[in-house]
C-alpha positions in Angstrom: 8.6 4.3 -13.4 11.5 6.3 -14.9 10.7 5.1 -18.4 7.0 5.4 -18.4 6.3 8.2 -16.0 9.5 10.1 -16.4 10.3 10.1 -12.7 13.8 11.5 -12.2 16.5 9.0 -11.2 17.2 10.9 -7.9 13.5 10.5 -6.8 13.7 7.2 -5.0 10.7 8.0 -2.7 8.0 6.1 -4.5 5.9 3.2 -3.4 2.6 2.5 -5.0 0.0 0.3 -3.3 -3.7 0.2 -2.8 -5.4 -1.9 -0.2 -9.0 -2.7 0.9 -10.6 -0.1 3.2 -11.2 -1.2 6.8 -7.8 -1.3 8.6 -7.7 0.4 12.0 -5.5 3.4 12.7 -3.3 1.1 14.9 -2.8 -1.3 11.9 -1.9 1.6 9.7 0.7 2.9 12.2 2.2 -0.6 12.4 2.3 -0.7 8.6 4.0 2.7 8.3 6.6 1.8 11.0 7.3 -1.6 9.4 7.7 -0.1 5.9 10.2 2.5 7.2 12.1 -0.1 9.2 12.4 -2.4 6.2 13.3 0.3 3.8 16.0 1.4 6.3 17.5 -2.0 5.9 17.9 -1.2 2.2 19.7 2.1 3.0 16.6 4.4 2.7 16.8 7.1 5.4 13.6 7.3 7.5 13.0 10.9 6.5 13.0 9.9 2.8 9.9 7.7 3.3 6.5 9.0 2.3 3.6 6.7 2.5 0.1 7.5 1.2 -2.5 4.8 1.3 -5.3 4.6 -1.3 -8.3 2.7 0.1 -11.0 2.4 -2.5 -14.2 0.7 -1.0 -14.3 -3.0 -1.6 -17.2 -2.7 -4.0 -14.9 -0.8 -6.3 -12.6 -3.8 -6.6 -13.1 -6.5 -9.3 -11.0 -9.5 -8.3 -10.7 -13.3 -8.9 -12.3 -13.4 -12.3 -14.3 -10.3 -12.1 -16.1 -10.8 -8.8 -16.9 -7.8 -6.6 -14.5 -8.0 -3.6 -17.4 -7.7 -1.2 -18.7 -11.0 -2.5 -15.4 -13.0 -2.2 -14.0 -14.9 0.7 -10.6 -13.4 0.8 -9.2 -15.9 3.3 -8.1 -13.2 5.7 -9.6 -10.5 7.9 -9.5 -7.0 6.5 -10.7 -5.2 9.7 -7.7 -5.5 11.9 
């Protein structure tokens, strides 16, 4: 990130992730709390955590050899 995007060394508040759309608000709350808890174990203060979810619709994902995600059995439930 520093090399390619020129993010300053002091800016350690970065986490990039996209996920399928469909999780409930409760699931997202649990995710935020778990992330902050686990980052805290690495010495990251809770106030330094910023989480932004990107949730493109499943039809905008090409996975497993170029298949549309809506047409693939993921092996897990997205709507939790």
